[in-house]
C-alpha positions as CSV (number, residue, x, y, z in Angstrom):
1,X,151.5,-13.5,12.4
2,X,153.5,-16.2,10.7
3,X,151.4,-18.9,12.3
4,X,148.2,-17.0,11.2
5,X,149.4,-16.9,7.7
6,X,150.1,-20.6,7.7
7,X,146.6,-21.2,9.0
8,X,145.0,-19.0,6.3
9,X,147.1,-20.7,3.6
10,X,145.9,-24.1,4.8
11,X,142.3,-23.0,4.8
12,X,142.5,-21.6,1.3
13,X,144.2,-24.8,0.1
14,X,141.3,-26.8,1.6
15,X,138.7,-24.6,-0.1
16,X,140.4,-25.1,-3.4
17,X,140.6,-28.9,-2.9
18,X,136.9,-28.8,-1.9
19,X,136.1,-28.5,-5.5
20,X,137.0,-32.1,-6.0
21,X,134.2,-34.6,-6.2
22,X,134.3,-38.4,-6.1
23,X,131.7,-40.6,-7.6
24,X,130.0,-41.3,-11.0
25,X,128.1,-38.6,-12.8
26,X,124.4,-39.1,-13.0
27,X,122.4,-39.9,-16.1
28,X,118.7,-40.7,-16.2
29,X,118.4,-44.5,-16.8
30,X,117.0,-45.6,-20.1
31,X,113.6,-47.3,-20.0
32,X,111.6,-49.1,-22.8
33,X,109.2,-46.6,-24.3
34,X,106.8,-47.6,-27.1
35,X,106.2,-45.3,-30.1
36,X,102.4,-45.5,-29.5
37,X,99.9,-47.2,-27.3
38,X,98.7,-50.6,-28.6
39,X,95.1,-50.0,-27.4
40,X,94.8,-46.6,-29.1
41,X,93.6,-48.3,-32.3
42,X,90.0,-47.1,-32.9
43,X,90.2,-44.9,-29.9
44,X,88.3,-41.6,-30.0
45,X,90.8,-38.8,-29.6
46,X,90.0,-35.5,-27.9
47,X,91.2,-32.1,-29.0
48,X,94.6,-31.7,-27.3
49,X,94.0,-28.2,-26.0
50,X,90.3,-28.2,-25.4
51,X,90.3,-31.4,-23.3
52,X,93.8,-31.3,-21.9
53,X,94.2,-32.7,-18.3
54,X,94.8,-30.0,-15.8
55,X,95.1,-29.8,-12.0
56,X,91.5,-30.2,-11.1
57,X,90.9,-33.1,-13.5
58,X,87.7,-34.2,-11.9
59,X,86.0,-31.1,-13.2
60,X,85.7,-32.9,-16.6
61,X,82.7,-34.8,-15.1
62,X,80.7,-31.5,-14.6
63,X,79.4,-32.7,-11.2
64,X,79.3,-30.1,-8.4
65,X,79.1,-32.7,-5.7
66,X,82.3,-34.5,-6.7
67,X,84.0,-31.1,-7.2
68,X,83.2,-30.2,-3.6
69,X,84.3,-33.6,-2.3
70,X,87.6,-33.6,-4.2
71,X,88.6,-30.2,-2.8
72,X,88.4,-31.6,0.7
73,X,90.9,-34.4,0.1
74,X,94.0,-32.1,0.0
75,X,92.8,-30.3,3.2
76,X,91.5,-33.1,5.4
77,X,92.8,-36.5,4.3
78,X,95.1,-38.0,6.9
79,X,97.0,-40.3,4.6
80,X,97.9,-37.3,2.6
81,X,98.9,-35.3,5.7
82,X,101.2,-38.2,6.6
83,X,102.9,-38.1,3.2
84,X,103.4,-34.3,3.5
85,X,104.9,-34.7,6.9
86,X,107.3,-37.3,5.5
87,X,108.3,-34.7,2.8
88,X,109.1,-32.2,5.5
89,X,111.2,-34.8,7.3
90,X,113.1,-35.5,4.1
91,X,113.7,-31.8,3.6
92,X,115.0,-31.5,7.3
93,X,117.5,-34.2,6.5
94,X,118.8,-32.0,3.6
95,X,119.3,-29.1,6.1
96,X,121.1,-31.6,8.5
97,X,123.4,-32.7,5.7
98,X,124.2,-29.2,4.6
99,X,125.3,-28.3,8.1
100,X,128.4,-30.4,7.5
101,X,129.7,-27.7,5.1
102,X,130.3,-25.3,8.1
103,X,132.4,-25.4,11.2
104,X,131.1,-26.5,14.6
105,X,131.6,-23.9,17.3
106,X,131.3,-24.7,21.0
107,X,131.4,-22.3,24.0
108,X,132.3,-23.6,27.3
109,X,132.9,-22.3,30.8
110,X,134.2,-24.2,33.8
111,X,135.4,-23.9,37.4
112,X,137.5,-26.6,39.0
113,X,139.0,-26.8,42.5
114,X,141.7,-29.3,43.3
115,X,144.2,-30.2,45.9
116,X,146.4,-33.0,47.3
117,X,147.2,-34.3,50.8
118,X,150.7,-33.9,52.2
119,X,152.7,-37.1,52.0
120,X,153.1,-38.7,55.4
121,X,150.6,-36.4,57.1
122,X,148.9,-38.2,60.0
123,X,145.7,-36.3,59.5
124,X,145.7,-36.6,55.7
125,X,144.5,-33.0,55.4
126,X,144.3,-31.4,52.0
127,X,146.9,-28.7,51.3
128,X,147.7,-26.5,48.4
129,X,144.0,-26.5,47.1
130,X,143.6,-24.2,44.0
131,X,140.7,-23.1,41.8
132,X,141.0,-22.8,38.1
133,X,138.4,-20.8,36.1
134,X,138.2,-20.9,32.3
135,X,136.1,-19.7,29.4
136,X,136.9,-21.0,25.9
137,X,135.5,-20.9,22.4
138,X,136.4,-24.0,20.3
139,X,135.8,-24.5,16.5
140,X,136.4,-27.6,14.4
141,X,135.9,-27.9,10.7
142,X,136.3,-30.8,8.2
143,X,136.6,-29.4,4.7
144,X,134.7,-31.3,2.0
145,X,137.9,-32.2,0.1
146,X,136.5,-35.1,-1.9
147,X,132.8,-34.2,-2.2
148,X,131.5,-36.5,0.6
149,X,129.3,-33.8,2.0
150,X,128.3,-32.5,-1.4
151,X,127.2,-36.0,-2.5
152,X,125.4,-36.5,0.8
153,X,123.4,-33.3,0.2
154,X,122.8,-34.3,-3.4
155,X,121.5,-37.6,-2.3
156,X,119.2,-36.1,0.4
157,X,117.9,-33.5,-2.0
158,X,117.0,-36.2,-4.5
159,X,115.2,-38.1,-1.8
160,X,113.3,-35.0,-0.8
161,X,112.2,-34.5,-4.4
162,X,111.1,-38.1,-4.5
163,X,109.2,-37.6,-1.3
164,X,107.5,-34.5,-2.9
165,X,106.5,-36.7,-5.8
166,X,105.2,-39.3,-3.4
167,X,102.9,-36.6,-2.0
168,X,101.5,-35.9,-5.4
169,X,101.2,-39.6,-6.2
170,X,99.3,-40.1,-2.9
171,X,97.1,-37.1,-3.7
172,X,96.3,-38.4,-7.1
173,X,95.6,-41.9,-5.8
174,X,93.2,-40.7,-3.1
175,X,91.4,-38.3,-5.5
176,X,91.0,-41.1,-8.0
177,X,89.8,-43.5,-5.2
178,X,87.2,-40.9,-4.1
179,X,85.9,-40.4,-7.7
180,X,85.6,-44.2,-8.2
181,X,83.8,-44.6,-4.9
182,X,81.5,-41.7,-5.7
183,X,80.5,-43.2,-9.1
184,X,80.1,-46.6,-7.6
185,X,77.8,-45.1,-5.0
186,X,75.8,-43.4,-7.7
187,X,75.6,-46.6,-9.6
188,X,74.1,-48.3,-6.5
189,X,71.6,-45.4,-6.4
190,X,70.6,-46.3,-9.9
191,X,70.3,-49.9,-9.0
192,X,68.1,-49.0,-6.1
193,X,65.9,-47.0,-8.4
194,X,65.6,-49.9,-10.9
195,X,64.8,-52.3,-8.1
196,X,62.2,-50.0,-6.6
197,X,60.5,-49.6,-10.0
198,X,60.7,-53.4,-10.5
199,X,59.2,-54.0,-7.0
200,X,56.3,-51.7,-8.0
201,X,55.8,-53.6,-11.3
202,X,56.0,-57.0,-9.5
203,X,53.5,-55.8,-7.0
204,X,51.1,-55.0,-9.8
205,X,51.7,-58.4,-11.3
206,X,51.0,-60.0,-8.0
207,X,47.7,-58.1,-7.8
208,X,46.8,-59.1,-11.3
209,X,47.6,-62.8,-10.6
210,X,45.6,-62.7,-7.3
211,X,42.6,-61.2,-9.1
212,X,42.8,-63.9,-11.8
213,X,43.1,-66.6,-9.2
214,X,40.1,-65.2,-7.3
215,X,38.2,-65.3,-10.6
216,X,39.2,-68.9,-11.0
217,X,41.2,-68.2,-14.2
218,X,44.6,-69.4,-13.0
219,X,46.0,-71.8,-10.4
220,X,47.2,-70.8,-7.0
221,X,50.8,-71.7,-8.2
222,X,50.8,-68.4,-10.2
223,X,50.1,-66.4,-7.1
224,X,52.8,-68.2,-5.1
225,X,55.3,-67.6,-7.9
226,X,54.4,-63.9,-8.2
227,X,54.7,-63.4,-4.5
228,X,58.1,-65.3,-4.3
229,X,59.4,-63.1,-7.2
230,X,58.3,-60.0,-5.4
231,X,59.9,-61.0,-2.1
232,X,63.2,-61.9,-3.8
233,X,63.4,-58.5,-5.5
234,X,62.6,-56.7,-2.2
235,X,65.5,-58.6,-0.7
236,X,67.8,-57.5,-3.5
237,X,66.7,-53.9,-2.9
238,X,67.6,-54.2,0.8
239,X,71.0,-55.8,-0.1
240,X,72.0,-52.8,-2.2
241,X,71.8,-50.7,0.9
242,X,74.8,-52.5,2.5
243,X,77.2,-51.7,-0.3
244,X,75.9,-48.1,-0.6
245,X,76.5,-47.5,3.1
246,X,80.1,-48.8,2.8
247,X,80.9,-46.6,-0.1
248,X,79.5,-43.6,1.7
249,X,81.6,-44.4,4.8
250,X,84.7,-44.8,2.6
251,X,84.1,-41.4,1.0
252,X,83.8,-39.8,4.5
253,X,87.2,-41.2,5.5
254,X,88.8,-40.0,2.3
255,X,87.7,-36.4,3.1
256,X,88.8,-36.7,6.7
257,X,85.4,-37.0,8.4
258,X,83.9,-39.7,10.7
259,X,81.2,-41.7,8.8
260,X,78.6,-40.6,11.3
261,X,79.0,-37.0,10.2
262,X,78.7,-37.5,6.5
263,X,75.9,-38.6,4.1
264,X,75.1,-38.2,0.4
265,X,71.5,-37.9,-0.9
266,X,70.5,-40.5,-3.4
267,X,71.2,-39.5,-7.0
268,X,71.2,-42.2,-9.7
269,X,74.2,-42.4,-12.0
270,X,73.8,-40.8,-15.4
271,X,75.8,-39.5,-18.3
272,X,78.7,-40.8,-20.4
273,X,82.4,-40.8,-19.4
274,X,84.3,-37.8,-21.0
275,X,87.0,-38.2,-23.6
276,X,90.5,-38.2,-22.2
277,X,93.6,-37.3,-24.3
278,X,96.1,-40.1,-23.9
279,X,99.0,-38.3,-25.5
280,X,102.3,-40.0,-26.6
281,X,103.8,-42.7,-24.5
282,X,107.1,-40.7,-24.2
283,X,105.2,-38.0,-22.4
284,X,104.1,-40.4,-19.7
285,X,107.7,-40.3,-18.2
286,X,107.1,-36.6,-17.3
287,X,103.5,-36.9,-16.3
288,X,103.4,-39.5,-13.6
289,X,104.6,-38.6,-10.1
290,X,105.4,-42.2,-9.2
291,X,107.8,-42.3,-12.2
292,X,109.4,-39.0,-11.1
293,X,109.8,-40.4,-7.5
294,X,111.5,-43.6,-8.8
295,X,113.8,-41.6,-11.0
296,X,114.8,-39.3,-8.1
297,X,115.6,-42.3,-5.9
298,X,117.9,-43.5,-8.7
299,X,119.7,-40.1,-8.5
300,X,120.0,-40.4,-4.8
301,X,121.5,-43.9,-5.0
302,X,124.0,-42.7,-7.6
303,X,125.1,-39.9,-5.2
304,X,125.5,-42.4,-2.4
305,X,128.1,-44.3,-4.5
306,X,130.2,-41.1,-4.3
307,X,129.8,-40.9,-0.6
308,X,131.0,-44.5,-0.2
309,X,134.0,-43.9,-2.5
310,X,135.1,-40.7,-0.7
311,X,136.0,-42.9,2.3
312,X,139.1,-44.1,0.4
313,X,140.7,-40.7,0.7
314,X,142.2,-38.9,3.7
315,X,140.1,-36.7,5.9
316,X,141.4,-33.3,7.0
317,X,140.2,-31.7,10.2
318,X,141.0,-28.1,11.3
319,X,140.6,-26.9,14.8
320,X,140.9,-23.5,16.6
321,X,140.5,-22.7,20.3
322,X,140.7,-19.5,22.3
323,X,139.7,-18.1,25.6
324,X,140.7,-17.2,29.1
325,X,142.0,-19.2,32.1
326,X,142.9,-17.9,35.5
327,X,143.3,-18.9,39.1
328,X,141.4,-15.8,40.3
329,X,138.0,-15.3,38.9
330,X,138.5,-11.5,39.1
331,X,141.4,-11.8,36.6
332,X,139.7,-14.2,34.3
333,X,139.1,-11.7,31.4
334,X,142.4,-10.0,31.6
335,X,145.1,-10.2,28.9
336,X,147.5,-12.4,30.8
337,X,144.8,-15.0,31.2
338,X,144.3,-15.3,27.5
339,X,145.2,-18.5,25.5
340,X,144.7,-19.8,21.9
341,X,145.6,-22.7,19.7
342,X,145.4,-23.7,16.0
343,X,145.7,-27.2,14.7
344,X,145.2,-29.5,11.8
345,X,144.7,-33.3,11.6
346,X,145.1,-35.4,8.5
347,X,143.8,-39.0,8.9
348,X,143.8,-41.9,6.4
349,X,142.5,-45.4,7.0
350,X,145.2,-47.9,6.1
351,X,143.4,-51.2,6.8
352,X,139.8,-51.9,7.4
353,X,139.5,-55.5,6.3
354,X,137.5,-54.6,3.2
355,X,134.8,-52.5,4.9
356,X,135.1,-49.6,2.5
357,X,135.0,-51.9,-0.5
358,X,131.9,-53.6,0.9
359,X,130.2,-50.3,1.5
360,X,130.9,-49.2,-2.1
361,X,129.7,-52.5,-3.5
362,X,126.5,-52.1,-1.4
363,X,126.0,-48.6,-2.8
364,X,126.4,-49.9,-6.3
365,X,123.9,-52.7,-5.6
366,X,121.4,-50.3,-4.2
367,X,121.8,-48.1,-7.3
368,X,121.2,-51.1,-9.6
369,X,118.1,-52.0,-7.6
370,X,116.6,-48.5,-7.9
371,X,117.3,-48.5,-11.6
372,X,115.4,-51.8,-11.9
373,X,112.6,-50.3,-9.7
374,X,112.4,-47.3,-12.0
375,X,112.1,-49.3,-15.1
376,X,109.5,-51.5,-13.5
377,X,107.5,-48.4,-12.6
378,X,107.7,-47.2,-16.1
379,X,106.5,-50.6,-17.5
380,X,103.7,-50.8,-14.9
381,X,102.6,-47.3,-15.9
382,X,102.3,-48.2,-19.6
383,X,100.4,-51.3,-18.6
384,X,97.9,-49.3,-16.6
385,X,97.3,-46.9,-19.5
386,X,96.9,-49.8,-22.0
387,X,94.6,-51.6,-19.6
388,X,92.2,-48.7,-19.2
389,X,92.3,-47.8,-22.9
390,X,91.3,-51.3,-23.7
391,X,88.6,-51.3,-20.9
392,X,87.1,-48.1,-22.2
393,X,87.1,-49.2,-25.8
394,X,85.6,-52.7,-25.1
395,X,83.1,-51.4,-22.5
396,X,81.8,-48.8,-25.0
397,X,81.1,-51.6,-27.4
398,X,79.5,-53.7,-24.6
399,X,77.3,-50.8,-23.6
400,X,76.0,-50.5,-27.1
401,X,75.2,-54.3,-27.3
402,X,73.7,-54.2,-23.8
403,X,71.4,-51.3,-24.8
404,X,70.0,-53.4,-27.6
405,X,69.6,-56.4,-25.3
406,X,67.8,-54.2,-22.8
407,X,65.4,-53.0,-25.4
408,X,64.7,-56.6,-26.5
409,X,64.1,-57.7,-22.9
410,X,61.6,-54.8,-22.2
411,X,59.7,-55.7,-25.3
412,X,59.7,-59.4,-24.3
413,X,58.2,-58.5,-20.9
414,X,55.4,-56.5,-22.6
415,X,54.6,-59.2,-25.1
416,X,54.7,-62.0,-22.5
417,X,52.4,-60.1,-20.1
418,X,49.9,-59.6,-22.9
419,X,50.0,-63.3,-23.7
420,X,49.5,-64.1,-20.0
421,X,46.5,-61.9,-19.8
422,X,45.2,-63.6,-22.9
423,X,45.7,-66.9,-21.3
424,X,48.1,-68.3,-23.9
425,X,51.2,-68.7,-21.7
426,X,51.8,-69.6,-18.0
427,X,53.0,-67.1,-15.4
428,X,56.4,-68.9,-15.4
429,X,57.0,-67.3,-18.8
430,X,56.3,-63.9,-17.3
431,X,58.7,-64.5,-14.5
432,X,61.4,-65.6,-16.8
433,X,60.9,-62.5,-19.0
434,X,60.8,-60.1,-16.1
435,X,64.0,-61.7,-14.5
436,X,65.9,-61.3,-17.7
437,X,64.7,-57.7,-18.1
438,X,65.8,-56.9,-14.5
439,X,69.2,-58.5,-15.0
440,X,69.6,-56.5,-18.2
441,X,68.7,-53.3,-16.5
442,X,71.2,-53.9,-13.8
443,X,73.9,-55.0,-16.2
444,X,73.5,-51.7,-18.2
445,X,74.1,-49.7,-15.0
446,X,77.0,-51.9,-14.1
447,X,78.6,-51.3,-17.5
448,X,78.2,-47.5,-17.1
449,X,79.8,-47.7,-13.7
450,X,82.7,-49.7,-15.0
451,X,83.2,-47.3,-17.8
452,X,83.4,-44.3,-15.4
453,X,85.7,-46.3,-13.1
454,X,88.0,-47.0,-16.1
455,X,87.8,-43.4,-17.1
456,X,89.0,-42.3,-13.7
457,X,91.7,-45.0,-13.7
458,X,93.0,-43.8,-17.1
459,X,93.2,-40.2,-15.9
460,X,95.2,-41.4,-12.9
461,X,97.4,-43.6,-15.1
462,X,98.1,-40.5,-17.2
463,X,99.2,-38.5,-14.2
464,X,96.0,-36.4,-13.7
465,X,97.6,-33.3,-15.3
466,X,100.7,-33.4,-13.1
467,X,104.1,-32.8,-14.8
468,X,107.7,-33.3,-13.5
469,X,108.2,-29.5,-13.8
470,X,106.1,-29.2,-10.7
471,X,108.8,-30.9,-8.5
472,X,110.5,-28.5,-6.2
473,X,114.0,-27.7,-7.6
474,X,117.1,-28.4,-5.5
475,X,117.6,-24.7,-4.8
476,X,114.2,-24.4,-3.3
477,X,114.7,-27.5,-1.1
478,X,118.0,-26.2,0.1
479,X,116.6,-22.8,1.0
480,X,113.1,-23.5,1.9
481,X,111.9,-22.7,5.4
482,X,110.9,-25.5,7.7
483,X,107.3,-26.3,8.2
484,X,106.2,-25.2,4.7
485,X,104.2,-27.9,2.9
486,X,104.9,-28.6,-0.8
């Protein structure tokens, strides 16, 4: 009884000491945050509530096709499936680290037969052979006196949260990539439509020139030039098909399908990009999953400093063993065969040639590196927002100017054709006017495509409606069942 009391007292003392924790407290690193976006000057602002970014951000484009495609990314994309598997791996490491809080219990059973030969025996025969049978239950436990296990769990939980944020960052990246590919494909559809209309117009011009040549009004040079212009435009039309096929294949892979099983009907790009509320720069820290992932890795690195520092303190190990041991298997479970033991070991490293100091310095350096990576992520995020705000503002102005240029080019073609029919200008003037009009038409489509791409990039830069509150809390990660996806 006295020994049991001593053991219980020792355990209680260890539990009380287990409240100690070594290592620095964690504070979120400071990062440079501007008061407002530089490129917001002259930016059209949307109503904060009516146009606020939400989970299905692509619905702001009011396109049922892209709505259907985006919904398949979360279900079938293999890159996203890989990220989700990595999150489950990180969460399993949390469970593995938490297991160190509890004792390790082993059950063993053995049977051994041994004997020795009689000294001096000529035959060397074995005498006195005996069998020993035993069953034992052994338990060992290392109390978390200095918070090493606690800090390890804390570090792994933070990594699991970072991995969950990585999943959302990958999801947002893939969704944005699909949207940009979709709009690029639609822009190529518009280019095809323009080129088809142009081929038709050039075919009429060739017919007109051929008739004028047959009538002896113009030289054969006009016919050759009209035919060359037609063939060149037909080649451009065919060339657009290459890029369209590649975008269609890329969309198929993003939704987890072989390119051979996927196709999109041709639909020319139309419409203007929707207004996107940029919000305040300070809000960006809570709205981007990559910033959240970088911050959680800083928290993990901070906890690892505590793990390294805990090695400076002694480690206590408690052990208990009990069971039965007998020479006769029939008497193995009887009271006389019973045995037990209790023990405690206190170990302290006295000399390790600076290994612990080096590990602590390494942990501090890793922490400093993650802080720098976090701040760089924040700066890059602000850059992406500013880049796309500037792109949208400038491209809107360019679209307006391009529309005026296009109207002028169309009028020039009309006037030049009339002059050619009247015989006041050569066909070279018609070719020049038509080429300029075609280039202007294609530039207008290209600008519209770039505006939509920048619009999607801005939504992604702003987090796509995600917030840091969507990260799984530590309690959920500690108690979540295995195999459940975030």
